[in-house]
GUZA-254248 format. One line per 3 residues: their letters; for each residue x negated, z, y of N, C-alpha, C. Coordinates in nm, 2 decimals, always signed. Example, Ala and Ser with C-alpha at 12.3 -4.5 7.8 and 13.67 -1.06 7.14 Angstrom:
2
as> -1.32,+0.78,-0.57,-1.23,+0.78,-0.45,-1.32,+0.78,-0.33 ~ -1.28,+0.71,-0.22,-1.37,+0.71,-0.11,-1.29,+0.79,+0.00
END
This chain:
289
msg> -0.09,-0.01,-0.13,+0.00,+0.00,+0.00,-0.07,-0.01,+0.12 ~ -0.03,-0.05,+0.23,-0.11,-0.07,+0.36,-0.13,+0.06,+0.42 ~ -0.27,+0.08,+0.46,-0.31,+0.20,+0.54,-0.31,+0.17,+0.68
dii> -0.26,+0.06,+0.73,-0.26,+0.02,+0.87,-0.18,+0.11,+0.95 ~ -0.23,+0.12,+1.09,-0.16,+0.21,+1.19,-0.10,+0.10,+1.29 ~ +0.02,+0.12,+1.33,+0.08,+0.05,+1.45,+0.06,+0.13,+1.57
sis> -0.01,+0.08,+1.66,-0.03,+0.14,+1.79,+0.06,+0.08,+1.90 ~ +0.12,+0.17,+1.98,+0.23,+0.12,+2.08,+0.18,+0.20,+2.21 ~ +0.17,+0.11,+2.32,+0.14,+0.17,+2.44,+0.27,+0.24,+2.50
ipp> +0.25,+0.35,+2.57,+0.36,+0.43,+2.64,+0.30,+0.48,+2.77 ~ +0.38,+0.47,+2.89,+0.50,+0.40,+2.90,+0.50,+0.25,+2.91 ~ +0.62,+0.19,+2.88,+0.76,+0.24,+2.87,+0.77,+0.29,+2.73
fpd> +0.86,+0.37,+2.71,+0.89,+0.43,+2.57,+0.97,+0.32,+2.50 ~ +0.95,+0.33,+2.36,+1.04,+0.25,+2.28,+1.18,+0.29,+2.28 ~ +1.27,+0.21,+2.25,+1.41,+0.23,+2.26,+1.48,+0.22,+2.12
fie> +1.57,+0.30,+2.08,+1.64,+0.28,+1.96,+1.76,+0.17,+1.99 ~ +1.77,+0.09,+1.89,+1.87,-0.02,+1.92,+1.98,+0.00,+1.81 ~ +1.96,+0.02,+1.69,+2.06,+0.03,+1.59,+2.01,+0.08,+1.46
gnc> +2.09,+0.13,+1.38,+2.04,+0.18,+1.25,+2.16,+0.21,+1.15 ~ +2.14,+0.24,+1.03,+2.24,+0.27,+0.94,+2.18,+0.33,+0.81 ~ +2.26,+0.37,+0.72,+2.23,+0.41,+0.58,+2.30,+0.31,+0.49
rtm> +2.22,+0.24,+0.40,+2.28,+0.15,+0.32,+2.25,+0.17,+0.17 ~ +2.35,+0.15,+0.08,+2.33,+0.15,-0.06,+2.34,+0.01,-0.13 ~ +2.24,-0.04,-0.20,+2.23,-0.17,-0.26,+2.25,-0.15,-0.41
rkg> +2.35,-0.23,-0.48,+2.35,-0.23,-0.62,+2.24,-0.30,-0.68 ~ +2.22,-0.28,-0.82,+2.13,-0.35,-0.90,+2.15,-0.50,-0.88 ~ +2.05,-0.58,-0.85,+2.06,-0.73,-0.83,+2.08,-0.76,-0.69
qsh> +2.11,-0.68,-0.60,+2.12,-0.72,-0.45,+1.98,-0.71,-0.41 ~ +1.96,-0.79,-0.28,+1.83,-0.81,-0.22,+1.84,-0.79,-0.07 ~ +1.74,-0.73,-0.01,+1.72,-0.72,+0.14,+1.73,-0.86,+0.21
idr> +1.79,-0.85,+0.33,+1.80,-0.98,+0.40,+1.67,-1.05,+0.44 ~ +1.68,-1.18,+0.45,+1.56,-1.24,+0.50,+1.57,-1.27,+0.64 ~ +1.46,-1.23,+0.72,+1.46,-1.25,+0.86,+1.32,-1.30,+0.91
rnl> +1.33,-1.37,+1.02,+1.21,-1.42,+1.09,+1.22,-1.38,+1.25 ~ +1.11,-1.33,+1.29,+1.10,-1.29,+1.44,+1.22,-1.22,+1.49 ~ +1.25,-1.11,+1.42,+1.37,-1.03,+1.46,+1.36,-0.98,+1.61
gyf> +1.25,-0.95,+1.66,+1.23,-0.91,+1.79,+1.23,-0.76,+1.79 ~ +1.27,-0.69,+1.70,+1.26,-0.54,+1.69,+1.17,-0.49,+1.58 ~ +1.11,-0.37,+1.58,+1.05,-0.31,+1.48,+1.16,-0.26,+1.39
dli> +1.15,-0.28,+1.26,+1.23,-0.24,+1.16,+1.17,-0.13,+1.06 ~ +1.22,-0.01,+1.09,+1.16,+0.10,+1.01,+1.27,+0.13,+0.89 ~ +1.22,+0.14,+0.78,+1.29,+0.16,+0.65,+1.24,+0.27,+0.57
avk> +1.32,+0.36,+0.54,+1.30,+0.49,+0.46,+1.38,+0.49,+0.33 ~ +1.32,+0.48,+0.21,+1.42,+0.47,+0.10,+1.44,+0.63,+0.04 ~ +1.56,+0.65,+0.03,+1.61,+0.79,-0.02,+1.63,+0.80,-0.17
kgc> +1.66,+0.68,-0.23,+1.68,+0.68,-0.37,+1.66,+0.53,-0.42 ~ +1.60,+0.50,-0.54,+1.57,+0.38,-0.59,+1.45,+0.32,-0.54 ~ +1.44,+0.19,-0.53,+1.33,+0.11,-0.48,+1.36,-0.03,-0.42
lfl> +1.30,-0.05,-0.32,+1.31,-0.17,-0.25,+1.19,-0.27,-0.27 ~ +1.21,-0.39,-0.29,+1.10,-0.48,-0.31,+1.09,-0.57,-0.18 ~ +1.00,-0.53,-0.08,+1.00,-0.59,+0.05,+0.87,-0.69,+0.06
aee> +0.88,-0.78,+0.14,+0.76,-0.86,+0.17,+0.75,-0.88,+0.33 ~ +0.64,-0.88,+0.37,+0.61,-0.92,+0.52,+0.50,-1.02,+0.52 ~ +0.55,-1.15,+0.55,+0.44,-1.25,+0.54,+0.41,-1.27,+0.40
ddr> +0.28,-1.25,+0.37,+0.23,-1.27,+0.23,+0.22,-1.14,+0.17 ~ +0.24,-1.03,+0.24,+0.21,-0.89,+0.18,+0.34,-0.83,+0.12 ~ +0.32,-0.79,-0.01,+0.44,-0.74,-0.09,+0.43,-0.59,-0.09
yel> +0.55,-0.53,-0.08,+0.56,-0.38,-0.08,+0.67,-0.34,-0.18 ~ +0.63,-0.24,-0.27,+0.73,-0.18,-0.36,+0.76,-0.04,-0.30 ~ +0.87,-0.03,-0.23,+0.90,+0.09,-0.15,+0.99,+0.18,-0.24
ken> +0.93,+0.29,-0.27,+1.01,+0.38,-0.36,+1.07,+0.49,-0.30 ~ +1.13,+0.59,-0.37,+1.19,+0.70,-0.31,+1.09,+0.78,-0.22 ~ +1.16,+0.83,-0.10,+1.07,+0.90,-0.02,+0.94,+0.84,+0.03
eml> +0.95,+0.69,+0.05,+0.85,+0.63,+0.11,+0.91,+0.54,+0.23 ~ +0.82,+0.52,+0.32,+0.86,+0.45,+0.45,+0.78,+0.32,+0.49 ~ +0.83,+0.24,+0.54,+0.77,+0.11,+0.59,+0.81,+0.07,+0.72
ill> +0.72,+0.02,+0.81,+0.77,-0.04,+0.94,+0.73,-0.18,+0.93 ~ +0.83,-0.28,+0.96,+0.80,-0.41,+0.96,+0.80,-0.46,+1.11 ~ +0.71,-0.56,+1.14,+0.69,-0.60,+1.27,+0.79,-0.69,+1.33
pds> +0.80,-0.69,+1.46,+0.91,-0.76,+1.53,+0.89,-0.92,+1.52 ~ +0.76,-0.97,+1.51,+0.73,-1.11,+1.51,+0.69,-1.16,+1.38 ~ +0.73,-1.10,+1.27,+0.69,-1.14,+1.14,+0.81,-1.19,+1.06
hhy> +0.78,-1.24,+0.95,+0.89,-1.29,+0.85,+0.90,-1.18,+0.75 ~ +1.00,-1.12,+0.72,+1.01,-1.03,+0.61,+1.14,-1.05,+0.52 ~ +1.13,-1.03,+0.41,+1.23,-1.06,+0.30,+1.21,-0.99,+0.17
awq> +1.31,-1.01,+0.07,+1.29,-0.94,-0.05,+1.22,-1.03,-0.15 ~ +1.12,-0.98,-0.21,+1.05,-1.07,-0.31,+1.10,-1.04,-0.45 ~ +1.19,-0.94,-0.46,+1.26,-0.92,-0.60,+1.39,-0.84,-0.57
pcq> +1.49,-0.87,-0.63,+1.61,-0.79,-0.62,+1.59,-0.64,-0.66 ~ +1.69,-0.55,-0.62,+1.68,-0.42,-0.67,+1.70,-0.42,-0.82 ~ +1.62,-0.32,-0.88,+1.64,-0.32,-1.02,+1.73,-0.19,-1.05
eet> +1.77,-0.12,-0.96,+1.86,+0.01,-0.98,+1.93,+0.03,-0.84 ~ +2.03,+0.11,-0.85,+2.11,+0.15,-0.73,+1.99,+0.21,-0.63 ~ +2.00,+0.15,-0.50,+1.91,+0.20,-0.40,+1.96,+0.23,-0.28
qfy> +1.93,+0.35,-0.22,+1.98,+0.39,-0.09,+1.87,+0.40,+0.00 ~ +1.89,+0.35,+0.12,+1.78,+0.36,+0.22,+1.84,+0.36,+0.37 ~ +1.77,+0.43,+0.44,+1.79,+0.43,+0.60,+1.71,+0.31,+0.65
wlh> +1.77,+0.24,+0.76,+1.70,+0.15,+0.84,+1.72,+0.18,+0.98 ~ +1.63,+0.14,+1.06,+1.63,+0.16,+1.21,+1.56,+0.06,+1.28 ~ +1.62,+0.00,+1.38,+1.56,-0.10,+1.46,+1.53,-0.03,+1.60
fys> +1.40,-0.06,+1.64,+1.37,-0.01,+1.78,+1.28,-0.12,+1.84 ~ +1.28,-0.11,+1.98,+1.23,-0.22,+2.08,+1.13,-0.16,+2.16 ~ +1.03,-0.25,+2.20,+0.94,-0.21,+2.29,+0.89,-0.33,+2.37
taq> +0.88,-0.32,+2.50,+0.82,-0.43,+2.58,+0.67,-0.40,+2.60 ~ +0.62,-0.30,+2.55,+0.48,-0.25,+2.58,+0.39,-0.32,+2.48 ~ +0.25,-0.32,+2.51,+0.15,-0.37,+2.43,+0.16,-0.29,+2.29
wkq> +0.14,-0.36,+2.19,+0.12,-0.30,+2.05,+0.04,-0.38,+1.96 ~ -0.02,-0.33,+1.86,-0.10,-0.40,+1.77,-0.11,-0.31,+1.63 ~ -0.12,-0.38,+1.53,-0.15,-0.33,+1.40,-0.29,-0.35,+1.34
gqr> -0.34,-0.24,+1.30,-0.49,-0.25,+1.25,-0.51,-0.14,+1.17 ~ -0.63,-0.14,+1.10,-0.68,-0.04,+1.01,-0.71,+0.09,+1.07 ~ -0.73,+0.09,+1.20,-0.75,+0.22,+1.26,-0.67,+0.23,+1.39
agr> -0.64,+0.34,+1.44,-0.54,+0.36,+1.55,-0.62,+0.29,+1.68 ~ -0.54,+0.21,+1.75,-0.58,+0.14,+1.88,-0.55,+0.23,+1.99 ~ -0.60,+0.21,+2.11,-0.58,+0.28,+2.23,-0.55,+0.18,+2.34
fis> -0.45,+0.21,+2.42,-0.41,+0.14,+2.52,-0.40,+0.21,+2.65 ~ -0.42,+0.15,+2.77,-0.38,+0.21,+2.88,-0.25,+0.13,+2.93 ~ -0.15,+0.19,+2.97,-0.02,+0.13,+3.01,-0.04,+0.02,+3.11
rlp> +0.03,-0.09,+3.10,+0.04,-0.19,+3.19,+0.10,-0.15,+3.32 ~ +0.19,-0.06,+3.30,+0.26,+0.00,+3.42,+0.16,+0.05,+3.53 ~ +0.18,+0.01,+3.66,+0.09,+0.07,+3.75,+0.12,+0.22,+3.77
ipd> +0.03,+0.31,+3.74,+0.03,+0.45,+3.74,-0.06,+0.51,+3.83 ~ -0.03,+0.55,+3.95,-0.13,+0.59,+4.05,-0.18,+0.74,+4.00 ~ -0.31,+0.77,+4.03,-0.37,+0.89,+3.98,-0.39,+0.99,+4.10
qhy> -0.34,+0.96,+4.23,-0.36,+1.05,+4.33,-0.24,+1.15,+4.35 ~ -0.14,+1.13,+4.27,-0.01,+1.22,+4.27,+0.01,+1.28,+4.13 ~ +0.11,+1.37,+4.12,+0.16,+1.40,+3.99,+0.21,+1.27,+3.93
hqc> +0.18,+1.25,+3.80,+0.21,+1.12,+3.74,+0.23,+1.12,+3.60 ~ +0.30,+1.02,+3.54,+0.31,+1.01,+3.41,+0.19,+0.97,+3.34 ~ +0.16,+1.02,+3.21,+0.04,+1.00,+3.15,+0.05,+0.86,+3.07
syt> -0.06,+0.80,+3.05,-0.07,+0.68,+2.95,-0.11,+0.74,+2.83 ~ -0.01,+0.69,+2.73,-0.03,+0.74,+2.60,-0.02,+0.63,+2.49 ~ -0.08,+0.65,+2.38,-0.05,+0.55,+2.27,-0.01,+0.61,+2.15
lhl> +0.12,+0.56,+2.12,+0.18,+0.62,+2.00,+0.13,+0.55,+1.87 ~ +0.10,+0.63,+1.77,+0.05,+0.59,+1.65,+0.14,+0.60,+1.52 ~ +0.19,+0.50,+1.46,+0.28,+0.52,+1.35,+0.23,+0.44,+1.23
pky> +0.24,+0.50,+1.12,+0.19,+0.45,+1.00,+0.27,+0.33,+0.96 ~ +0.20,+0.22,+0.92,+0.27,+0.10,+0.86,+0.34,+0.15,+0.73 ~ +0.28,+0.22,+0.65,+0.35,+0.27,+0.53,+0.31,+0.41,+0.51
avi> +0.41,+0.49,+0.47,+0.38,+0.64,+0.43,+0.47,+0.69,+0.32 ~ +0.40,+0.79,+0.26,+0.48,+0.87,+0.17,+0.53,+0.99,+0.27 ~ +0.66,+1.01,+0.26,+0.74,+1.10,+0.35,+0.71,+1.24,+0.31
kep> +0.64,+1.32,+0.40,+0.59,+1.46,+0.35,+0.71,+1.56,+0.33 ~ +0.80,+1.55,+0.42,+0.92,+1.63,+0.43,+1.05,+1.54,+0.44 ~ +1.09,+1.50,+0.33,+1.21,+1.40,+0.32,+1.33,+1.45,+0.36
dll> +1.37,+1.57,+0.34,+1.49,+1.64,+0.38,+1.51,+1.64,+0.53 ~ +1.40,+1.68,+0.59,+1.39,+1.70,+0.74,+1.40,+1.55,+0.80 ~ +1.33,+1.46,+0.75,+1.32,+1.31,+0.81,+1.46,+1.25,+0.80
fel> +1.52,+1.27,+0.67,+1.66,+1.20,+0.66,+1.75,+1.28,+0.74 ~ +1.75,+1.40,+0.76,+1.83,+1.47,+0.86,+1.82,+1.42,+1.00 ~ +1.70,+1.40,+1.05,+1.66,+1.35,+1.18,+1.72,+1.20,+1.19
fqn> +1.71,+1.13,+1.09,+1.76,+0.99,+1.08,+1.91,+1.00,+1.11 ~ +1.98,+1.08,+1.03,+2.12,+1.09,+1.03,+2.17,+1.14,+1.17 ~ +2.09,+1.24,+1.23,+2.13,+1.29,+1.36,+2.13,+1.17,+1.45
ild> +2.05,+1.09,+1.45,+2.03,+0.97,+1.54,+2.16,+0.89,+1.52 ~ +2.19,+0.85,+1.41,+2.31,+0.77,+1.38,+2.45,+0.85,+1.43 ~ +2.45,+0.97,+1.39,+2.56,+1.05,+1.44,+2.58,+1.05,+1.59
stv> +2.48,+1.06,+1.66,+2.49,+1.07,+1.80,+2.54,+0.95,+1.88 ~ +2.54,+0.84,+1.79,+2.60,+0.72,+1.86,+2.76,+0.71,+1.85 ~ +2.82,+0.80,+1.77,+2.97,+0.79,+1.75,+3.03,+0.93,+1.79
qkp> +2.96,+1.03,+1.83,+3.02,+1.15,+1.87,+3.11,+1.13,+1.99 ~ +3.21,+1.22,+2.01,+3.30,+1.20,+2.13,+3.27,+1.32,+2.21 ~ +3.29,+1.32,+2.35,+3.36,+1.20,+2.41,+3.25,+1.10,+2.44
gnd> +3.28,+0.98,+2.42,+3.18,+0.86,+2.46,+3.05,+0.87,+2.39 ~ +2.99,+0.76,+2.40,+2.84,+0.75,+2.33,+2.74,+0.81,+2.43 ~ +2.67,+0.90,+2.38,+2.58,+0.97,+2.48,+2.42,+0.91,+2.45
iwr> +2.40,+0.81,+2.53,+2.27,+0.74,+2.51,+2.15,+0.83,+2.54 ~ +2.17,+0.93,+2.62,+2.05,+1.02,+2.65,+2.03,+1.11,+2.53 ~ +2.13,+1.15,+2.46,+2.11,+1.24,+2.34,+2.05,+1.15,+2.23
tee> +2.10,+1.02,+2.21,+2.04,+0.93,+2.11,+1.89,+0.91,+2.13 ~ +1.86,+0.89,+2.26,+1.72,+0.85,+2.29,+1.63,+0.99,+2.27 ~ +1.69,+1.10,+2.30,+1.62,+1.22,+2.28,+1.58,+1.24,+2.12
lfl> +1.69,+1.22,+2.05,+1.68,+1.24,+1.90,+1.58,+1.13,+1.84 ~ +1.58,+1.01,+1.90,+1.50,+0.90,+1.85,+1.35,+0.94,+1.88 ~ +1.33,+0.98,+2.01,+1.17,+1.02,+2.04,+1.13,+1.13,+1.97
kfl> +1.23,+1.23,+1.93,+1.19,+1.34,+1.84,+1.16,+1.29,+1.70 ~ +1.23,+1.18,+1.66,+1.20,+1.12,+1.52,+1.06,+1.06,+1.52 ~ +1.03,+0.97,+1.63,+0.91,+0.92,+1.64,+0.79,+1.02,+1.63
rfv> +0.81,+1.11,+1.70,+0.71,+1.22,+1.72,+0.68,+1.29,+1.57 ~ +0.79,+1.31,+1.51,+0.78,+1.36,+1.37,+0.71,+1.28,+1.28 ~ +0.74,+1.14,+1.29,+0.66,+1.04,+1.20,+0.52,+1.04,+1.24
ent> +0.50,+1.04,+1.36,+0.36,+1.03,+1.41,+0.27,+1.15,+1.37 ~ +0.33,+1.27,+1.37,+0.25,+1.39,+1.36,+0.26,+1.47,+1.23 ~ +0.37,+1.48,+1.17,+0.39,+1.57,+1.06,+0.47,+1.50,+0.94
gih> +0.52,+1.38,+0.96,+0.60,+1.33,+0.86,+0.54,+1.27,+0.75 ~ +0.42,+1.27,+0.73,+0.35,+1.18,+0.61,+0.24,+1.27,+0.55 ~ +0.21,+1.23,+0.42,+0.10,+1.29,+0.36,-0.04,+1.23,+0.41
kdr> -0.13,+1.33,+0.43,-0.27,+1.29,+0.47,-0.37,+1.38,+0.40 ~ -0.47,+1.32,+0.34,-0.57,+1.40,+0.27,-0.66,+1.47,+0.39 ~ -0.74,+1.56,+0.32,-0.83,+1.65,+0.42,-0.92,+1.57,+0.50
ltl> -0.99,+1.48,+0.44,-1.08,+1.40,+0.52,-1.01,+1.30,+0.63 ~ -0.89,+1.26,+0.59,-0.82,+1.18,+0.69,-0.77,+1.26,+0.81 ~ -0.73,+1.39,+0.78,-0.70,+1.47,+0.89,-0.81,+1.50,+0.98
lae> -0.93,+1.54,+0.92,-1.04,+1.57,+0.99,-1.09,+1.45,+1.08 ~ -1.08,+1.33,+1.01,-1.12,+1.22,+1.10,-1.04,+1.20,+1.21 ~ -0.90,+1.21,+1.19,-0.80,+1.19,+1.31,-0.83,+1.30,+1.41
qiq> -0.86,+1.42,+1.38,-0.90,+1.52,+1.47,-1.02,+1.49,+1.55 ~ -1.12,+1.44,+1.46,-1.24,+1.39,+1.55,-1.22,+1.29,+1.65 ~ -1.14,+1.18,+1.61,-1.10,+1.09,+1.70,-1.03,+1.13,+1.82
iyl> -0.92,+1.21,+1.80,-0.85,+1.27,+1.92,-0.96,+1.34,+2.01 ~ -1.04,+1.42,+1.96,-1.14,+1.49,+2.04,-1.23,+1.38,+2.12 ~ -1.27,+1.28,+2.05,-1.35,+1.18,+2.10,-1.28,+1.12,+2.23
enn> -1.17,+1.08,+2.20,-1.08,+1.02,+2.31,-1.05,+1.12,+2.43 ~ -1.02,+1.23,+2.39,-0.98,+1.33,+2.51,-1.11,+1.37,+2.58 ~ -1.24,+1.34,+2.53,-1.36,+1.38,+2.59,-1.46,+1.27,+2.61
keq> -1.39,+1.15,+2.62,-1.48,+1.02,+2.62,-1.58,+1.01,+2.76 ~ -1.53,+1.10,+2.85,-1.61,+1.09,+2.98,-1.73,+1.18,+2.97 ~ -1.73,+1.27,+2.86,-1.83,+1.38,+2.86,-1.94,+1.32,+2.76
pit> -2.06,+1.39,+2.78,-2.18,+1.34,+2.70,-2.16,+1.41,+2.56 ~ -2.15,+1.33,+2.46,-2.11,+1.37,+2.33,-2.23,+1.33,+2.23 ~ -2.28,+1.44,+2.14,-2.38,+1.41,+2.04,-2.32,+1.46,+1.90
nrl> -2.41,+1.42,+1.80,-2.36,+1.48,+1.67,-2.37,+1.64,+1.66 ~ -2.47,+1.69,+1.73,-2.50,+1.83,+1.73,-2.35,+1.90,+1.81 ~ -2.32,+1.84,+1.92,-2.20,+1.89,+1.98,-2.08,+1.89,+1.89
lee> -2.08,+1.78,+1.81,-1.96,+1.77,+1.72,-1.97,+1.87,+1.61 ~ -2.09,+1.90,+1.56,-2.10,+2.01,+1.47,-2.05,+2.14,+1.52 ~ -2.10,+2.17,+1.65,-2.05,+2.29,+1.71,-1.90,+2.29,+1.72
qfh> -1.84,+2.18,+1.75,-1.70,+2.18,+1.79,-1.61,+2.20,+1.66 ~ -1.66,+2.14,+1.54,-1.59,+2.13,+1.42,-1.64,+2.23,+1.32 ~ -1.75,+2.30,+1.34,-1.82,+2.39,+1.26,-1.85,+2.34,+1.12
lhs> -1.88,+2.21,+1.11,-1.92,+2.13,+1.00,-2.04,+2.05,+1.01 ~ -2.12,+2.02,+0.92,-2.24,+1.94,+0.92,-2.20,+1.80,+0.96 ~ -2.30,+1.74,+1.04,-2.27,+1.61,+1.09,-2.26,+1.50,+0.98
nyl> -2.32,+1.53,+0.88,-2.31,+1.43,+0.75,-2.17,+1.44,+0.71 ~ -2.09,+1.54,+0.69,-1.97,+1.57,+0.65,-1.87,+1.50,+0.74 ~ -1.90,+1.51,+0.88,-1.81,+1.45,+0.98,-1.82,+1.30,+0.98
ara> -1.94,+1.26,+0.95,-1.97,+1.11,+0.94,-1.90,+1.06,+0.80 ~ -1.90,+1.13,+0.71,-1.84,+1.08,+0.59,-1.68,+1.07,+0.61 ~ -1.63,+1.16,+0.68,-1.48,+1.17,+0.70,-1.44,+1.05,+0.79
mke> -1.53,+1.02,+0.89,-1.50,+0.90,+0.98,-1.53,+0.77,+0.90 ~ -1.63,+0.76,+0.82,-1.66,+0.63,+0.75,-1.55,+0.61,+0.66 ~ -1.51,+0.71,+0.57,-1.41,+0.67,+0.48,-1.26,+0.64,+0.54
tfg> -1.25,+0.69,+0.66,-1.11,+0.68,+0.71,-1.12,+0.56,+0.81 ~ -1.21,+0.54,+0.89,-1.23,+0.42,+1.00,-1.33,+0.34,+0.98 ~ -1.43,+0.36,+0.88,-1.54,+0.27,+0.86,-1.65,+0.27,+0.95
ktp> -1.65,+0.37,+1.03,-1.76,+0.40,+1.13,-1.80,+0.53,+1.14 ~ -1.91,+0.56,+1.21,-1.95,+0.69,+1.23,-1.88,+0.75,+1.35 ~ -1.89,+0.88,+1.38,-1.82,+0.94,+1.51,-1.88,+0.86,+1.63
lev> -2.00,+0.85,+1.64,-2.06,+0.79,+1.77,-2.03,+0.64,+1.78 ~ -2.02,+0.58,+1.67,-1.97,+0.43,+1.67,-1.82,+0.42,+1.72 ~ -1.74,+0.51,+1.67,-1.60,+0.52,+1.71,-1.59,+0.56,+1.86
lle> -1.68,+0.65,+1.90,-1.68,+0.68,+2.04,-1.72,+0.57,+2.14 ~ -1.82,+0.49,+2.09,-1.84,+0.37,+2.17,-1.73,+0.27,+2.17 ~ -1.67,+0.25,+2.06,-1.55,+0.16,+2.05,-1.43,+0.21,+2.15
irm> -1.41,+0.34,+2.15,-1.31,+0.40,+2.24,-1.35,+0.38,+2.38 ~ -1.48,+0.39,+2.41,-1.52,+0.38,+2.55,-1.51,+0.24,+2.60 ~ -1.55,+0.15,+2.51,-1.54,+0.00,+2.54,-1.40,-0.05,+2.55
eya> -1.31,+0.00,+2.48,-1.17,-0.03,+2.49,-1.10,+0.01,+2.61 ~ -1.14,+0.14,+2.66,-1.09,+0.19,+2.79,-1.15,+0.11,+2.90 ~ -1.27,+0.09,+2.89,-1.35,+0.01,+3.00,-1.29,-0.12,+3.02
rqy> -1.26,-0.19,+2.90,-1.20,-0.32,+2.90,-1.08,-0.32,+2.98 ~ -0.98,-0.22,+2.94,-0.86,-0.22,+3.01,-0.86,-0.17,+3.15 ~ -0.96,-0.09,+3.19,-0.98,-0.05,+3.32,-1.01,-0.18,+3.40
lir> -1.10,-0.26,+3.34,-1.14,-0.39,+3.42,-1.02,-0.47,+3.43 ~ -0.93,-0.49,+3.34,-0.83,-0.58,+3.35,-0.70,-0.51,+3.43 ~ -0.68,-0.40,+3.41,-0.56,-0.34,+3.47,-0.57,-0.26,+3.60
tdy> -0.70,-0.24,+3.65,-0.72,-0.17,+3.77,-0.82,-0.24,+3.86 ~ -0.83,-0.19,+3.99,-0.93,-0.25,+4.09,-1.04,-0.16,+4.10 ~ -1.06,-0.06,+4.00,-1.17,+0.04,+4.01,-1.30,-0.04,+4.02
din> -1.40,+0.02,+4.09,-1.52,-0.05,+4.09,-1.61,-0.01,+3.96 ~ -1.71,-0.08,+3.93,-1.78,-0.07,+3.80,-1.84,+0.06,+3.79 ~ -1.89,+0.12,+3.89,-1.94,+0.25,+3.88,-1.84,+0.35,+3.85
kis> -1.72,+0.35,+3.92,-1.62,+0.45,+3.87,-1.57,+0.43,+3.73 ~ -1.57,+0.31,+3.69,-1.52,+0.29,+3.55,-1.63,+0.34,+3.45 ~ -1.76,+0.33,+3.48,-1.86,+0.37,+3.39,-1.86,+0.53,+3.39
klv> -1.81,+0.60,+3.49,-1.80,+0.74,+3.49,-1.68,+0.78,+3.40 ~ -1.57,+0.71,+3.43,-1.45,+0.74,+3.35,-1.46,+0.73,+3.20 ~ -1.56,+0.64,+3.16,-1.57,+0.63,+3.01,-1.70,+0.69,+2.97
gfs> -1.76,+0.77,+3.04,-1.87,+0.85,+2.98,-2.02,+0.81,+3.00 ~ -2.04,+0.71,+3.09,-2.17,+0.67,+3.10,-2.23,+0.72,+3.23 ~ -2.37,+0.77,+3.22,-2.43,+0.84,+3.33,-2.47,+0.75,+3.43
tei> -2.49,+0.62,+3.41,-2.53,+0.52,+3.52,-2.44,+0.39,+3.50 ~ -2.43,+0.33,+3.61,-2.36,+0.20,+3.60,-2.44,+0.09,+3.52 ~ -2.58,+0.09,+3.53,-2.67,+0.00,+3.47,-2.66,+0.02,+3.32
yfs> -2.65,+0.16,+3.26,-2.64,+0.17,+3.14,-2.52,+0.13,+3.08 ~ -2.42,+0.15,+3.15,-2.27,+0.12,+3.11,-2.27,-0.04,+3.10 ~ -2.32,-0.10,+3.20,-2.32,-0.26,+3.21,-2.40,-0.31,+3.09
ncf> -2.51,-0.26,+3.06,-2.59,-0.30,+2.95,-2.52,-0.28,+2.81 ~ -2.46,-0.17,+2.79,-2.38,-0.14,+2.67,-2.27,-0.23,+2.65 ~ -2.20,-0.26,+2.76,-2.07,-0.34,+2.77,-2.10,-0.48,+2.74
kky> -2.22,-0.53,+2.79,-2.26,-0.66,+2.77,-2.30,-0.69,+2.62 ~ -2.36,-0.58,+2.57,-2.41,-0.58,+2.42,-2.30,-0.58,+2.33 ~ -2.19,-0.51,+2.37,-2.08,-0.48,+2.28,-1.98,-0.61,+2.29
mgi> -1.95,-0.66,+2.43,-1.86,-0.75,+2.44,-1.91,-0.89,+2.45 ~ -2.05,-0.90,+2.47,-2.11,-1.04,+2.49,-2.09,-1.09,+2.63 ~ -2.04,-1.01,+2.73,-2.03,-1.05,+2.87,-2.05,-0.94,+2.95
spr> -2.09,-0.96,+3.08,-2.09,-0.84,+3.17,-1.96,-0.78,+3.21 ~ -1.96,-0.67,+3.25,-1.82,-0.62,+3.31,-1.77,-0.70,+3.42 ~ -1.84,-0.74,+3.52,-1.80,-0.81,+3.63,-1.75,-0.94,+3.59
nyr> -1.82,-1.02,+3.49,-1.77,-1.15,+3.45,-1.65,-1.14,+3.36 ~ -1.64,-1.02,+3.28,-1.54,-1.00,+3.20,-1.40,-1.00,+3.29 ~ -1.42,-0.91,+3.39,-1.31,-0.89,+3.49,-1.27,-1.03,+3.55
kty> -1.37,-1.10,+3.59,-1.34,-1.24,+3.65,-1.25,-1.33,+3.57 ~ -1.28,-1.32,+3.44,-1.20,-1.41,+3.34,-1.06,-1.38,+3.34 ~ -1.02,-1.25,+3.38,-0.88,-1.21,+3.37,-0.82,-1.21,+3.51
egk> -0.89,-1.24,+3.61,-0.83,-1.23,+3.74,-0.71,-1.33,+3.74 ~ -0.60,-1.30,+3.81,-0.49,-1.38,+3.82,-0.41,-1.40,+3.69 ~ -0.45,-1.33,+3.58,-0.37,-1.35,+3.45,-0.27,-1.23,+3.42
t> -0.28,-1.13,+3.50,-0.19,-1.02,+3.46,-0.10,-0.99,+3.58
END
């Protein structure tokens, strides 16, 4: 099963569109769709669904979840072999998103000034596929969303959105099984991102997590395929790239925001990583956003 992560930029927040709970009899198949336009989140409560997205096949069993992409072709590659009950939910986002083997990071395209109290730029990370860790709670949250659309008096869109965002938060943080090394790697990644502007070394990471740097490196390599400092550089370069595209900050300010002591050192690292200088990279995007 896919270990990919779907990363979605916030704000704007994703919106719940529709959903339901469906039971399929033996021999029935999931609908065939192309370019639906919505993310399609499916969680199996009983039985098994045989779903495909483009050329990737999934055998989705009881208490397993899958998110299908809005711009893909998804269909049943085999009819149900037994009575199968599942919840499905469509949600929509106009923000940047991507699917990959490790969590991506975005700076929101919305212009958010930093001189006042302001909304934070955040990246939501949802598993492409997951074994549901607390199925009773997840299906209760699912049903609460559906029930909120029909409660009287009137449909309360605010309540529905509140429940939907709570559901996404649950899926992101606590709703799935993760092994010990994966959890550690994700904690390291969060720490690196939250402290990307600070000088970070392997010794500092040892002190922060009270573990030997070799063990930290093993966790990161097995989860993300890179060492902590390689992931840190990737995070810094991704933020630098987006600062160059989305803001008019000068190169010196960007270098400090992403943890480089000097503009020259930052420019050299950026050119080595991206194959182009920061100034020329910005020029290639001028007038495109």
